C-alpha positions, -999 to +999 in steps of 0.1 A: +157+557+528+163+524+519+187+502+537+218+488+509+226+458+505+258+446+522+270+426+486+263+459+470+280+479+493+309+452+493+308+453+452+305+491+446+337+495+470+355+464+447+346+485+416+358+518+429+390+506+440+401+485+410+394+516+388+416+539+408+443+508+410+441+505+375+435+544+362+467+550+389+491+520+366+482+527+331+489+564+346+518+559+352+531+545+323+525+576+308+554+586+286+555+625+277+569+620+244+538+604+233+517+620+249+483+606+239+483+570+229+451+557+224+457+524+246+460+550+273+431+568+271+407+540+262+423+522+293+420+552+317+383+558+307+375+522+311+388+527+340+366+563+353+341+538+349+343+515+372+347+540+396+318+556+382+302+523+381+312+522+420+301+556+435+267+557+417+256+518+427+270+533+469+242+563+460+215+538+448+215+548+409+200+516+386+218+521+361+250+521+375+242+484+383+237+477+347+265+502+339+290+473+362+278+442+345+284+456+312+319+470+323+323+433+335+307+416+302+335+438+283+359+422+303+348+383+292+344+403+258+383+412+263+395+379+276+391+366+245+425+369+232+440+366+264+448+324+280+422+307+282+421+308+322+418+345+323+390+343+301+374+312+323+382+335+359+363+366+342+336+346+330+331+334+367+334+371+376+307+388+353+280+352+373+286+361+403+283+394+397+252+386+381+240+371+410+244+398+436+233+427+416+202+409+404+186+393+437+159+404+454+168+424+479+200+440+453+161+448+429+145+467+458+175+486+473+179+499+433+140+500+427+126+541+426+113+552+459+076+567+453+070+597+466+045+604+493+015+627+494+001+641+523 
């Protein structure tokens, strides 16, 4: 089994925590008089995607780091409609995330292992 780089562990845990906190915040806004507002459903889905990406990065699935990067890119796109400061912060997070998820040791960690033949 390959040793997981510290950067992957930290990023994955951050994704799990941010996803769970975000999900809790969105679900706390649930109003039983309007049980299925589309914004609540979509926001909750995006939060769950963050949790899935984090858990699967910890397990070494290569697609999970791409999912995390797409998740952050989605937030950059959403930030386009927010104040410029928010767009800049999300863009910086995207660049930092891409840097740490695509360095050589991390690529090696996510590279599938070939079964050995006896």
